[in-house]
N, C-alpha and C positions, 0 to 999 in steps of 0.2 A: 609722237614718233611712230611708225612702224618698224621698226628695229627692234628684236625680240630682245630683251636687258637679260637673259641671261643665257645663249647660247653662241659660244664658240664653232667657227666654223671646223677649224682644224686645233689638236693640241701638241706641241711639241718641248719635252722633254730633256734633258742634261745628264742621265746617268742611262748606261746600256747596261742592260740586265738578260744574263742568258740562265735558264733553269731558274731563275728567282733570286740570283746572285750577281752581284754587278761587276761588272769587268773580271770575271773568273778565269782562271788557270788551270787545265786539263793536263795533267801528266800522261805522256801516250810513249809508246816504241816504237823504233824505228821497223814499222808493220804496216799494211796495208787498213785503214778503218774506213767503217760505215757512219754513217748520219746523219739523222730526221731532221732538217731545218724546218722551222715554222715563224713565221715576221707574225709575232703577236704584240706588234705596237699599233697604239690607236690610228694613227693616220701618217706616220713615218714609212715610205718604202726605201728600202734596203736593197743597196747595190753593194753585194759582198767580193772581196778579194781576200787571196792570202798574200801577206806579205812574210819572208825569212828574214830574220834579223838574227845575229848573234847571239845578244841575251836579254831579256828584259828591261826594258827603258830605252833600250836604243833605236834612234830615229828611221822611221819609215819615209824617204823620201819620195813624193809620190811626181808622174809628168803635170806637169799647170798647164795641160791641153786637156792628156786622156784620162786623168786621173791614176794611169795604172803607175804599181812600186815600182822607181829607177831601179832598184837590185833586180833580186830573184823572186817572184811570182810564182807560187805554187798553184796547180790546176786543181778545179775542181772537175769530177769524173759525175756528171748527173747521167742516173740511172732511173728515175725515177721524178714523177710530179704528185700532184693531190690525191689522185685515184690509183695510181697504181704506175706499174713498170713502161718507160718506156720502150718504143721498139729496139732501137740503139742505145749505146754508149755516148754522150755528147760529151766533148773534154771540152772545159768553159776557162775563160781567163780572160782581164777585162781587153775588149777589143776583137776577142774571137768566140766563135763556137763552132764547135769540128765536131762532127758524125763521125764516129769511129765503126769500121765493118765489121770488125769482132773477129777478125783471121791472126792478131797477134801483131799487126800493122801500127804506126804510129801516122794519120795522114799528115800534112802541111797544114797551119793554120788556115781555117775560114772565117775570112771577117764577119765579126757579129753587122748588126744593123745598125749601129753605132759606135765608134771607136771609145766611150765612154763607159760603154754597157758592159755590165761583168755579170756577175748573179743574181739578176735583179728579182726582189721578191717582196710582192705588193704585201699590205697588211691581210692575213687569212691564209697568205700561199705558201705551200710545200714543197718542199726538193729532197730528195732521197738522193746522195752522196757519196761516192766513197773519196777519199784520201789517201796521198802515198807517202808516207814519211820516212821512206825506206833508207833513204839516202841521208836524211838530215839528223844523226845522232849528235845528240850536244847541242842542235840549234834551236831556235824558237821558231812556231809560226802563229804570226798575228793575224785575226781576222779581224778585217778591216769593213768599213763601210764606208762607201763615195758618194753614198747617194745625199740629197741636201738635206738642209735642217727645217725646213718647211715644205709645203702643199708641192706635189710633184706635176709639173706638165708636162714630161720630155726631158732628154738631154737635148735638147737643140734649142731650148731657149735662151735668150741674149744674159738674162738674168742669171742661169743654173748656177751655183756652186756649189761644192761638193761639203759634207760635214765637218763640224772641227777636229780636226784628228788628234787633239789632244783630247777630246770627252767621247761626242756621241760620233766621230771615226774611228771606235775601237770597240770592238764588240769582246772580245776574249781572246786567250793567250793557250796554244798548245807548247809544252814543255817536253823535248823528245830526249826521253832518259834511255840507259842502258837496256840492250835487248834482251830479254829471255827466251830461250832459244826453242822451250819447252812448248810454248803456245804460240797462235797467232802466224805460224809460218806457213800454211798450206793455203791459204785464200788465195784465188785464181786475181792476176790480172788485170785490170778492166778491159784493157784491148783483148782481151781473150773473150771476156764475157760475150755470150750471144744470146739475146733479150728475147722479149715477144710479147706482143702487145697484147694484155687481156680480152676476152671479151671481143675479139676481131671482128666478129659475126652481128657483133648492133647492128641495126640498122645506120643511127646515125655515121656508125665509118663508113658506111656506103656512099651517103651522099656525095653528090658529083658537083663540084659548081664550074660556071663557061664565064670566066671575067668576074666583072662586080656587078651583074645582072642579078634580080631575084629568078629560080627556078623556078619552072613552072609543074613539076613535079611533087613539089615539097611544101607544104605550111609556112610561109614566113609571117614571123611578128616582125611588127613596126615599132620598136620602142624608143624612147627617148629618155636622157641625162641633161638635166634642165637647171637652169639656178633662175632668181626671181633676186631682182633689186628694189631700193625702198624707190618709192612713189612720191616721197614726199624731202625727202635729205639729196642733198648734194655735196660732195665731201671730195677730199684727194683720194688718190686710185689707194692708199694705204689706211685710209680713211681715219686721219691722226687729224684735220684741219676740214672743220662742219663749212662752208659758206653758205651763212644765212641769205646771201640775196639772189640766190636762186634756186627755182623749185625744178626737177625734172620735168619733161615733155616729152612721152613716146619713147623712154630709154637712152634719153640724153639731158645736157644740161644746157641749155642754149644760152648763149651770151655770158655763159659764164669766164671767167678769165686765167688763165693757165690752167693744167691737168683735172680737170674738177669732172667726176663722173658721178650719178647714181651711186649711192652708198650701197656697197652689195658684198657678198650676197646677205642677202634676207632669210632666204631657206633655198635649200637644194630639196632639188624632185625628181621625180622618175615621170615617164607618162607614155605618149601612144603617139603617130602621125612624126615619128622620128624626121622620116626621109622626105617631109613637107617642110615648106619654110615656116609652119606655123603647128608646130607640134604643141602638144594639148596637154598640160600637166593632170597627174591625176593623185587623189591623195588617198591616204590610208584608208580612211573611213567613205570614200566613194566606192561604187559598184564595181566589181570583181570585172574585169574588162579581156585578160588573158584565162582563157579555159580550153586548155588542150584536151582530148580526147585520152580515153585512156589505152596506152598501147601507142598512142600516136609519134610517129619522129616527125620535130620539128627543125626548123633553122629560127635563132631568134638573132636579130642585128640590132644592134644599141649605140644610138647614133649621138656621138658626147657632144650639146651645145655648151659645156659649159669650159671655162675655162683649166680644170685640174684635170686629172686622170684620176679615175677611179678605178677600184677593184670591184669587180661584181660577181655575185657568189649568186647562185641559185640552187636553193635547198630541193631536195629527194635527187637529183639526177646528177648521172658524171655526164660530160659533155667533152665534144671536140672544139677545139677552134677550129673555123674553119678556114675566116682568111681575116685580115684590115685594110679598107682601102678610106681614103683620104676623101674629102667632101669639103664643101666652098658654096657658096651663093652668090649668083651671079645676076643684077637685075632682080631681085625679086626668086630666080629659078636654081632650085638647087643641084650642084653636077657633080657628078660622081667624078674622084681622081685617081688615081695611080694605085694599085695593090702596093700594098706592104709586103716588103719580102718574108716568108714562110721564118716562126725562130722554132729551131729543130729542139730546141727541149719543150716545146708545146705540144709536141708528136701524139702522147699519152693524153689519158684521159684526165678532165680536169673538174672542180668545181668551183672555180676564183679565178678569172681572169681579167687583164688591164684592158677597160676602155680609155683611148689618148685621145686629148681635146683637137676636135674639128676631124676625127677618124671615126669610122663603123668598125665597130666590133661584131666580129659574125660567128656564131656558135650554132651547133646543131646538135640534140637530145633526143633519147626514147623516153617519154611518159610513162611507165610502167606499173606507175601503183595509185588508186584513185585516193582523193582527200585534198586539204586543204593545205598549201604552202606558202613558203613567200618566196624572194628576188626583191634583191638591196646591194647597195653600196657597202662595203664590209670597212670604210671610213669607219671608225666607231661615234665622231660627232654628226656622222653624215647619215646613218643608218636609225640614228634614235632622233634623227630632226625628223624630215619627209620621205628620206631616200630609200623607203622599202614597201614593196606590195605585197599585197595576196596574190595568190591563184589557183585556181580551181582545175584538177583532172579529174576528168569526168563529168557527169552530170550533175551541174548544182544543184539541186533537189534531192539525189540519192549520194551522191560521194561524201564521206566521214568529213564534219566539219563545215562544210562549204554552206549548208544553210543557218551556219552561223553570221555570215556574214550576208549584207545586199548581194 
């Protein structure tokens, strides 16, 4: 068999922890609080929302279509992401992401790209948020997760199911106790905050796009996210039944009865030439193919040919998410499709961003320090398989560490 006996593509467990404690409770006063959130899960994408209930243990019924709490839902006020502050506060609740102008007004809710989307955090992504407990004395606010209990391919897949609300659908609770009027009373309400993007003059923040075509005045890296399947084993899609009567041929199982496909993935891979219908995988041990010059500003495009979403993390740099757009293949030709509307919570500097299936994730970064670095998927089982590649900034012969690899 060519199926690795010791590798699982992802791992999902049944106990949620925050700061090392399973389903913790934090007592808070009816004031404004700032929290820094990190998704430290192996492979789980968290779709976080805040449900207000009367007491711990009370049910938080959810809308069967959107996953939003049917009762009161508390907003996140997102002020920053991975690498610093956003240019404006974004008010987030299930199905809505609304930019606040900073003048004290509270605009009408703006729809998110999907009615199910709340505060989505892939593994390693961070969010800097403000929560407003001022009107909730005596109440309980439950941090819930309506992401899936398995691989995340987006919210629109036909088999999408939110997490079990008895276990992995709950993260923690905030119990709003009596107010101590001597502390925490002078915080600025989020609707009055005036934010500023750090390092706004970084060349990566000046990159302009014209539709979904590659700009001609900026170096663009054509990268690929790939999966390998077995060349020997045909099985059901979930891998539970091995059909020994057929063998894969050119990526399919001809003459098989029922829903039989080549077993996979047997590996997850990174590569190049993602914009072509023949992307090429690049293994960890292969010669370095990604070599930005020191101080160069580049666009990197991640063409996701796999069936999963991948949180892509680039070491060394902070980057701007420029764009996402769909792609498809028609008669052997790769077709660039519609541009995905921008997510206002990604308007700041990041170092990790989601590449969705059949989409291209475009980022811009300035590579300001010579040396050897890596880029990878931050699903732990993926990065520890083959979904991590080195890159060299500067002259391969002289940049620190770059001479240690081919």
